[in-house]
N, C-alpha and C positions, 0 to 999 in steps of 0.2 A: 458540489460541494462547496464551491469556492463563496456561491448565496450566501449558504449555510453559518460556512467560519465569520462571515462577514456580518451575518445578522447576531449570531453566538458571539463572538471575542471580538467586534467590531475592529478587525482585520485578520489577513490570511500568513496564515503561520505558515516554517520550515515545512514540518511535519503535514502537514494541509497540500503541498505540494506534491511530496512523495507522495501521499498517500496517492492523488490522484492520476500521478506518472506508474504508479506499483498497479490500478487496477484498470490500466486500458487495454481495452477489449483486443486487439491485434498489435503486441509487439512480438518482433521477431529477435526467438532466441542470440542473433547477436548483440539485438540492442541492452540486454536485455546483461549480458556477457558486460559491456561496456558502461551500462550504470552500475551496478555489484560492485568492479571496478573500481571506478570513483568513493560509492558510497565506503571502499571497504581504508577509504584515507580517511575518513572519521566518523572511527572504531563507536561511537558513543553513536551515531543515528544509522552506520550501520545496523546493530547490537538491538534495534529499536524498532527500524524493518523487519529483520526478522521474529520479530516478537511480534508485532500487524501484521505481516503475512500469513504467520502458523493460526492467528488469532481467524482469521479473510477465510482458513485450508477448511477451522474446524467447527465454523459461521454455518459454509457450503454442505458439508458436509453433515449437519442436524438437518440444516436444509433439508438439498437433499436424499434422509429417511422421513421427511414430509411424504413425502409424494411415494415412494416405497422404490427407489429407486435401484 
């Protein structure tokens, strides 16, 4: 993701870092809770993150349908 951000935009944006963190495979519930607590201090970024995760969920659901899961 970092490489693509640099190639596409010439830099890594804060939103890129948020996406990379949120898509980690092995995040503990405690770490996610801490992360969300910090993000809630920045309502605009928090809303962006929630919207992004909803899109990720929808995309994954669509992908699973392709496998008859």
